[in-house]
C-alpha positions as CSV (number, residue, x, y, z in Angstrom):
1,M,62.6,-53.3,-26.4
2,S,63.0,-56.5,-24.4
3,D,64.3,-59.4,-26.5
4,T,61.6,-61.7,-24.5
5,L,58.4,-59.9,-26.3
6,P,55.5,-62.5,-26.4
7,T,55.0,-63.0,-29.6
8,L,51.9,-64.1,-31.8
9,P,51.9,-67.3,-34.4
10,L,52.7,-65.4,-38.1
11,D,50.3,-65.7,-40.2
12,I,52.2,-64.2,-43.1
13,T,51.2,-63.4,-46.5
14,P,52.9,-63.9,-49.7
15,H,53.1,-60.1,-49.6
16,G,53.5,-59.2,-45.8
17,I,52.0,-59.7,-42.5
18,S,48.5,-59.7,-41.7
19,L,46.5,-56.9,-40.0
20,L,46.0,-58.7,-37.0
21,E,49.6,-59.1,-36.6
22,F,50.5,-55.6,-37.1
23,N,47.8,-54.5,-34.4
24,G,49.5,-57.1,-32.7
25,R,52.8,-55.5,-32.9
26,I,51.7,-51.8,-32.1
27,K,49.7,-53.2,-28.8
28,R,53.0,-55.4,-27.6
29,L,54.6,-51.7,-28.1
30,L,52.5,-49.9,-26.4
31,H,52.3,-52.8,-23.1
32,H,56.0,-52.6,-22.5
33,S,56.7,-49.0,-23.3
34,D,56.3,-46.5,-20.4
35,V,56.3,-43.1,-22.4
36,L,53.2,-42.7,-22.7
37,D,51.9,-43.1,-19.4
38,C,52.2,-39.6,-18.2
39,W,50.6,-36.7,-17.3
40,V,48.6,-34.4,-20.4
41,A,47.1,-30.6,-19.8
42,A,44.2,-30.3,-22.3
43,E,40.8,-29.2,-22.7
44,T,37.5,-31.3,-22.4
45,A,35.0,-31.8,-25.2
46,D,32.2,-33.8,-25.9
47,L,32.0,-35.7,-22.9
48,R,29.6,-38.3,-22.2
49,L,28.6,-41.1,-20.1
50,S,27.4,-44.4,-21.3
51,R,27.1,-47.5,-18.9
52,G,28.9,-46.2,-16.2
53,H,31.9,-45.4,-18.8
54,C,33.2,-41.8,-19.0
55,Y,34.1,-40.9,-23.5
56,M,35.7,-38.0,-24.3
57,E,37.7,-35.9,-26.4
58,L,41.1,-33.8,-25.3
59,L,42.1,-31.0,-27.2
60,Q,44.4,-28.6,-27.5
61,K,44.1,-24.9,-28.6
62,D,46.7,-22.4,-29.9
63,E,46.3,-18.6,-28.9
64,R,43.8,-18.0,-31.5
65,N,41.7,-20.9,-30.4
66,N,42.3,-23.1,-33.0
67,T,42.5,-26.7,-32.1
68,V,45.9,-28.2,-33.2
69,A,46.1,-31.5,-31.1
70,R,42.8,-33.9,-30.5
71,L,42.7,-37.3,-28.8
72,G,39.5,-39.3,-27.9
73,A,40.0,-40.7,-24.2
74,A,37.8,-42.7,-21.5
75,I,37.7,-43.3,-17.9
76,W,36.6,-46.8,-17.3
77,A,33.7,-47.5,-15.1
78,S,35.8,-49.2,-12.5
79,A,37.8,-46.0,-12.3
80,Y,35.4,-42.9,-12.9
81,P,33.2,-42.7,-9.6
82,A,36.3,-42.2,-7.6
83,L,37.6,-39.7,-9.8
84,D,35.1,-37.8,-10.6
85,A,34.3,-37.4,-6.6
86,K,37.9,-36.2,-6.3
87,F,37.5,-33.8,-8.9
88,F,34.0,-32.8,-7.1
89,A,35.4,-32.3,-3.9
90,V,38.0,-29.9,-4.8
91,T,36.0,-28.1,-7.5
92,G,32.6,-28.1,-6.4
93,N,32.1,-29.1,-10.2
94,H,31.5,-33.0,-11.4
95,L,33.5,-33.2,-14.7
96,A,31.9,-31.6,-17.9
97,T,32.5,-30.1,-21.7
98,G,34.9,-27.0,-21.7
99,M,36.7,-27.5,-18.6
100,K,41.2,-27.2,-18.7
101,V,41.9,-30.5,-16.9
102,L,45.4,-32.3,-15.8
103,V,45.3,-35.8,-16.4
104,K,47.1,-38.8,-16.3
105,V,46.7,-40.7,-19.5
106,N,48.0,-44.3,-20.6
107,A,47.5,-45.2,-24.1
108,T,46.3,-48.7,-25.2
109,F,45.4,-50.2,-28.4
110,H,43.2,-53.1,-29.0
111,E,43.3,-55.1,-32.2
112,L,39.5,-54.9,-33.3
113,Y,39.0,-51.0,-31.7
114,G,42.5,-49.4,-32.2
115,M,43.9,-47.3,-29.8
116,K,42.6,-45.3,-26.6
117,A,43.9,-42.9,-24.3
118,V,42.6,-44.1,-20.8
119,I,42.6,-41.7,-18.0
120,T,43.6,-43.1,-14.5
121,D,44.1,-39.9,-12.4
122,I,43.2,-36.3,-12.6
123,D,44.4,-33.1,-10.8
124,P,41.4,-31.2,-9.7
125,Q,44.0,-28.3,-8.3
126,Y,44.6,-27.3,-11.8
127,T,40.8,-27.4,-13.1
128,L,40.4,-25.1,-9.9
129,G,42.9,-22.8,-10.4
130,D,42.2,-22.2,-14.4
131,M,38.6,-21.7,-13.3
132,E,40.2,-19.2,-10.5
133,R,42.3,-17.9,-13.0
134,Q,39.3,-16.9,-15.7
135,R,37.5,-15.4,-12.3
136,L,40.3,-13.1,-11.7
137,E,40.9,-12.4,-15.2
138,I,37.0,-11.2,-15.5
139,L,37.8,-9.2,-12.5
140,R,40.9,-7.4,-13.7
141,R,38.5,-6.2,-16.6
142,L,35.8,-5.1,-14.8
143,K,38.4,-3.1,-12.4
144,E,40.4,-1.8,-15.1
145,E,37.3,-0.3,-17.1
146,G,36.5,1.2,-13.9
147,I,33.0,-0.6,-13.4
148,I,33.8,-3.1,-10.8
149,D,32.3,-0.7,-8.2
150,E,29.4,1.1,-10.1
151,N,26.4,-1.1,-8.6
152,K,27.7,-0.9,-5.3
153,A,28.2,2.7,-5.1
154,L,24.4,3.7,-5.8
155,G,22.5,4.4,-3.1
156,W,19.6,2.3,-1.6
157,P,16.3,4.2,-1.0
158,L,15.5,3.8,2.3
159,V,12.5,1.6,2.2
160,P,13.2,-0.8,-0.7
161,Q,9.8,-1.6,-1.4
162,R,9.4,-2.5,-4.8
163,V,11.5,-5.2,-5.9
164,A,12.3,-7.0,-9.4
165,I,13.2,-10.6,-9.1
166,I,15.3,-12.5,-11.2
167,S,15.1,-16.2,-11.1
168,A,13.3,-19.6,-11.8
169,A,9.7,-19.6,-11.9
170,G,8.9,-22.8,-10.0
171,A,12.4,-22.8,-7.8
172,A,12.6,-23.4,-4.7
173,G,14.9,-20.4,-3.6
174,Y,11.7,-18.4,-5.3
175,G,9.8,-20.1,-3.3
176,D,11.4,-19.2,0.0
177,F,12.2,-16.0,-0.8
178,M,8.2,-14.8,-1.7
179,N,7.1,-16.6,1.9
180,Q,10.2,-14.5,3.9
181,L,9.5,-11.5,2.6
182,H,5.6,-11.6,2.5
183,G,4.8,-13.5,5.4
184,N,7.5,-10.9,7.5
185,A,6.7,-10.3,11.3
186,Y,6.0,-6.9,11.2
187,G,3.2,-7.1,8.7
188,L,5.4,-4.5,6.2
189,A,4.2,-4.4,3.1
190,F,6.3,-5.4,-0.1
191,Y,5.6,-5.2,-4.2
192,T,7.4,-8.0,-6.4
193,C,7.4,-8.4,-9.9
194,L,9.0,-12.1,-11.0
195,F,11.1,-11.4,-14.6
196,A,11.3,-15.7,-15.3
197,A,14.9,-16.8,-16.2
198,V,17.1,-19.8,-16.8
199,M,19.1,-19.9,-14.2
200,Q,21.5,-23.1,-14.9
201,G,22.9,-24.4,-18.1
202,G,24.0,-22.8,-21.2
203,N,21.1,-20.5,-21.6
204,T,21.2,-18.5,-18.0
205,V,23.5,-15.6,-19.5
206,P,21.2,-14.6,-22.5
207,S,18.4,-15.4,-20.1
208,V,19.2,-13.2,-17.1
209,L,20.7,-10.4,-19.5
210,G,17.5,-10.8,-21.3
211,A,15.3,-10.4,-17.3
212,L,17.6,-7.0,-17.0
213,E,16.7,-5.5,-20.5
214,R,12.9,-5.9,-19.4
215,I,13.6,-4.6,-15.8
216,E,15.5,-1.4,-17.1
217,R,12.6,-0.7,-19.6
218,H,10.3,0.0,-16.5
219,I,13.2,1.1,-14.5
220,G,11.0,3.6,-12.6
221,L,9.0,1.0,-10.6
222,F,11.4,-0.8,-9.1
223,D,13.8,0.6,-6.3
224,C,16.4,-2.7,-6.5
225,V,16.7,-6.1,-8.0
226,V,17.2,-9.3,-6.3
227,I,18.8,-12.5,-8.5
228,I,18.4,-15.5,-6.9
229,R,18.1,-19.6,-7.1
230,G,18.3,-22.2,-4.7
231,G,19.9,-25.6,-4.1
232,G,21.3,-27.4,-7.4
233,S,24.8,-28.3,-8.2
234,T,27.7,-25.9,-7.5
235,S,28.7,-26.9,-11.1
236,D,25.7,-25.1,-12.3
237,L,27.5,-21.3,-10.9
238,N,29.8,-21.8,-13.9
239,S,27.1,-19.4,-16.1
240,F,27.2,-16.4,-13.5
241,D,31.2,-16.3,-14.0
242,N,30.4,-14.4,-17.2
243,Y,32.2,-11.1,-17.8
244,D,29.3,-10.1,-20.1
245,L,26.7,-10.8,-17.6
246,A,29.3,-9.1,-14.6
247,A,29.3,-6.1,-16.3
248,R,25.4,-5.4,-16.8
249,I,25.1,-5.8,-13.6
250,A,27.8,-3.8,-12.4
251,T,26.7,-0.8,-14.8
252,F,22.9,-1.2,-13.7
253,P,21.2,1.8,-12.6
254,L,19.0,-0.1,-9.6
255,P,21.0,-1.6,-6.5
256,V,21.3,-5.6,-7.7
257,I,21.3,-8.5,-4.8
258,T,22.4,-11.6,-5.4
259,G,21.4,-14.8,-3.8
260,I,22.8,-17.5,-6.3
261,G,25.0,-19.6,-3.8
262,H,25.3,-21.6,-1.4
263,E,27.7,-19.7,1.5
264,R,31.1,-21.1,0.4
265,D,30.4,-20.4,-3.0
266,T,31.7,-16.8,-4.8
267,T,30.8,-15.7,-8.2
268,V,32.4,-13.2,-10.4
269,L,28.6,-11.1,-9.9
270,D,28.9,-11.1,-6.2
271,Y,31.9,-9.5,-6.8
272,V,30.1,-6.6,-8.8
273,A,26.4,-6.3,-7.2
274,A,25.7,-4.1,-4.5
275,L,25.2,-6.8,-2.2
276,R,26.2,-10.6,-1.6
277,V,23.9,-12.5,0.7
278,K,24.2,-16.3,1.0
279,T,20.5,-17.5,0.3
280,P,17.4,-16.4,-1.1
281,T,15.9,-16.1,2.3
282,A,18.8,-14.0,3.4
283,A,18.4,-11.4,0.2
284,A,14.4,-11.3,2.0
285,E,15.8,-11.0,5.4
286,F,18.2,-7.5,4.4
287,L,14.9,-6.0,2.8
288,I,12.8,-6.6,5.5
289,G,16.0,-5.6,8.1
290,R,16.0,-2.1,5.8
291,A,12.4,-1.7,6.5
292,A,12.4,-2.3,9.7
293,E,14.9,-0.3,10.9
294,Q,13.0,2.7,9.1
295,L,9.7,1.4,11.2
296,A,11.5,1.4,14.1
297,R,13.0,5.0,13.8
298,V,9.2,6.0,13.2
299,D,8.3,4.1,16.5
300,E,11.3,6.4,17.8
301,L,10.1,9.5,16.5
302,K,6.6,8.9,17.2
303,N,7.4,8.4,21.0
304,A,9.5,11.3,21.1
305,V,7.1,13.5,19.9
306,S,4.8,12.0,22.2
307,S,6.9,12.1,25.1
308,T,7.5,16.2,24.2
309,V,3.7,16.5,23.8
310,R,3.2,15.2,27.4
311,E,6.4,17.3,28.6
312,A,4.6,20.2,27.3
313,V,1.2,19.6,28.4
314,S,2.4,18.9,31.9
315,L,4.2,22.2,32.0
316,S,1.6,24.2,30.6
317,R,-0.7,22.4,33.4
318,K,2.4,23.7,35.8
319,Q,2.3,26.9,34.5
320,L,-2.1,26.7,34.8
321,D,-1.8,25.8,38.0
322,Y,0.9,28.2,38.8
323,Y,-1.3,31.4,37.0
324,A,-4.4,29.7,39.0
325,D,-3.1,30.7,42.3
326,F,-1.0,33.5,40.9
327,I,-4.2,35.4,39.0
328,P,-6.3,36.2,42.4
329,L,-3.8,37.0,44.7
330,S,-2.4,39.2,41.7
331,A,-5.9,40.9,41.4
332,R,-6.2,41.4,45.3
333,Q,-2.7,43.0,45.6
334,T,-3.7,45.3,42.0
335,M,-7.1,46.3,43.7
336,E,-5.3,47.2,47.0
337,R,-2.8,49.2,45.0
338,G,-5.9,50.8,43.2
339,R,-7.9,51.4,46.3
340,M,-4.3,53.1,47.7
341,R,-4.2,55.5,45.0
342,L,-7.7,56.2,45.3
343,D,-7.4,57.0,48.7
344,Q,-4.5,59.4,47.9
345,H,-6.1,61.2,45.3
346,A,-9.1,61.4,47.9
347,R,-7.0,63.1,50.2
348,A,-5.3,65.1,47.8
349,L,-8.2,66.6,46.1
350,P,-9.2,69.1,48.3
351,L,-5.6,70.5,48.8
352,V,-5.1,70.5,44.7
353,A,-8.7,71.7,44.1
354,G,-7.6,74.7,46.5
355,K,-4.7,75.6,44.7
356,R,-6.5,75.3,41.5
357,L,-9.0,77.7,42.7
358,D,-7.0,80.4,44.1
359,S,-4.8,79.8,40.7
360,E,-7.9,81.0,38.8
361,R,-9.2,83.2,41.0
362,A,-5.8,85.1,41.0
363,R,-5.7,84.7,37.1
364,L,-9.6,86.2,37.2
365,H,-8.6,89.3,39.3
366,H,-5.5,90.0,37.1
367,L,-7.7,89.6,33.8
368,A,-10.4,91.8,35.4
369,A,-7.5,94.4,36.3
370,L,-6.4,94.4,32.6
371,A,-10.2,94.8,31.4
372,L,-10.4,98.0,33.4
373,Q,-7.1,99.5,32.2
374,A,-8.4,98.6,28.6
375,I,-11.8,99.4,28.4
376,P,-10.9,103.6,28.5
377,Q,-8.5,103.0,25.8
378,I,-11.1,100.4,23.7
379,I,-13.9,103.3,23.9
380,S,-11.8,106.1,22.6
381,R,-10.1,103.8,19.9
382,E,-13.7,103.3,19.0
383,R,-14.7,107.0,19.1
384,L,-12.2,107.8,16.5
385,R,-13.4,105.2,14.4
386,L,-16.8,106.1,14.3
387,G,-15.4,109.6,13.6
388,A,-13.7,108.2,10.6
389,L,-16.9,106.7,9.8
390,N,-19.1,109.3,10.0
391,D,-17.2,111.8,7.9
392,K,-16.5,109.0,5.4
393,V,-20.4,108.9,5.1
394,Q,-21.2,112.4,5.3
395,I,-18.8,112.5,2.0
396,L,-20.5,109.9,0.4
397,S,-24.1,111.1,1.5
398,P,-26.3,111.7,-1.5
399,R,-27.1,114.7,0.0
400,N,-23.6,116.4,-0.4
401,T,-24.3,114.6,-4.3
402,L,-26.6,116.4,-5.0
403,N,-24.9,119.6,-3.4
404,R,-22.4,119.4,-6.0
405,G,-24.6,119.6,-8.9
406,Y,-25.7,116.3,-9.3
407,S,-29.2,114.7,-9.6
408,L,-30.8,111.6,-8.3
409,T,-33.3,109.9,-10.7
410,L,-35.7,107.2,-8.7
411,K,-38.5,105.0,-10.1
412,N,-41.2,103.4,-7.6
413,G,-38.5,104.8,-4.4
414,R,-35.8,103.0,-6.4
415,A,-32.4,104.8,-8.0
416,V,-32.5,104.6,-12.0
417,T,-29.1,103.9,-12.8
418,S,-29.6,102.7,-16.3
419,S,-32.2,103.5,-19.4
420,S,-33.3,100.1,-19.8
421,Q,-34.8,100.3,-16.3
422,L,-37.5,102.6,-18.4
423,A,-40.2,102.6,-20.6
424,A,-42.5,105.1,-22.1
425,G,-45.2,105.9,-19.9
426,D,-42.8,105.5,-16.6
427,V,-43.7,108.0,-13.6
428,I,-40.0,109.0,-12.4
429,T,-39.3,111.6,-9.8
430,T,-35.6,113.3,-10.0
431,H,-34.1,115.3,-6.8
432,F,-31.8,118.2,-7.2
433,K,-30.2,119.9,-4.2
434,D,-32.9,122.5,-3.7
435,G,-36.0,120.3,-4.6
436,S,-37.6,117.2,-6.8
437,A,-39.8,116.9,-9.9
438,K,-41.6,114.2,-11.4
439,S,-41.5,113.4,-15.0
440,T,-43.3,111.3,-17.5
441,I,-41.1,109.0,-19.7
442,T,-42.3,109.6,-23.2
443,T,-39.6,107.6,-25.1
444,T,-36.2,105.8,-24.2
445,K,-33.0,105.6,-26.3
C-alpha cells in the first residue's frame, strides 16, 4: 500500500476509531487495489431493473447444485444499455436470471451503503457457449437413448388434412398459419383444432406438455401436430431447449412440425421434430404443398385416363370404320362363294344321283336274287315246322285224350275242371271216346 494514501480526519473515541473511519479505511483499501478488478464466472439470480440500473446476485454452485458462494452485483445505468446490447447481439438473449455469465467485476465500497460488486464488462461468448453446451448435452442424451430420430421416422399421410395446433390463441403466428392454410389458392379443405398453450416464459414447458397429452387422448382424429409461435424475442425460445419436452415430441405417435422461431433460430425441438420450418406460414405452405402434390397426381391420373379413353375410342372408331367397309365386301365374297358352291352342287347333283340310283338298283337286284334263292328254303323250313306243330296238336287234341280212356265234362259248353264249379241241379255233359251222356247234379263234395 502506498505511503501517500489520502487520509480522513481521525475521529478517535476512548475505546477505538469510529465506524465511519473504519469504513473509510476499507474504501481506501479497495480503491487502491487492482486485485479485485477481474473476470468472474458465475450464475445470475434475482436479476431486476430499477431506474435504469440492473441489480442481480452472482452465485456459484457445486456439483450437487448447492450454492457455495453469493455476491450482490450491479450494472449502473450508464453502462447497462451498452452491455445488454452487446450480450443480445451475440446470444440473441437479454441478460436474465439463471444464465451462466463471465463478467468483469470491480468491488467498490461506500461508507453508507457498504460494499457492492460493480459489473463493468461481459463476455457473451461464454454464455453462448454454455447455452450451446446445454443444448448439445440434451441432444447427446436423446441420441444415447435412441429416440432422437423416432418422430422423423414416422410416415406422413398422403394428404395430412387433420391438423392439431399448439399455439397461443391470440398469437400473430397462429393467425398467419390459419389464414395461409384455409385461404390456399387450391381450395383445399383442412380440418384444424387449436390446443392453446403458453409459448413463452416459465410455464411454456408444462403448458405444451399438457397440450400434447390432450392431443394424444384423441390421437385418431389427427394426422399431424403443428407447434407454432410467431414474433417475440429470441430469448423466449429458451424454454424449447428442454429435455422433457424434446423427449415427449421425439416419441410422439404423430409427426410434429415445429415453427417456433426465426430462420436463424434453432432449438432442441427442431432437431427431434419430424419437420422444422422457419415460420408458421411455412408450416402451412408445407401442408398445402403435400396436398397440392396429391391433387396434381389426381389430375395426372385423370388426364391419363382421359387420354387412354380417347385413344381407345379413336381406335374403336377406326375398327368400326374398317368393319363398316369390310363387312359388305366380305358379305359379297361370302355370297359369291356360296353361289359357286351351289352351282357346283347343281352341276354335280345329276351325276351323283345317277351313281346313287345305279348303286341302289344293283343292290335291289342283288336282294331280289337272294330272295328268290331263299324262298324255297323258307317254304321247306316252314312246312317242317307246320308238320311238327300238327303232330303236337294231334297228340294234345281232346279226341286223343278220350281215346286214351279219359272223359271230358262240359257245363254250358265250358270244361269243368273243379267240383266248385258245380251246384245241385246243374246239367252237365260228359264226353267219352265213343259217345256222350247228360247228367243232373244232385250233390257235390
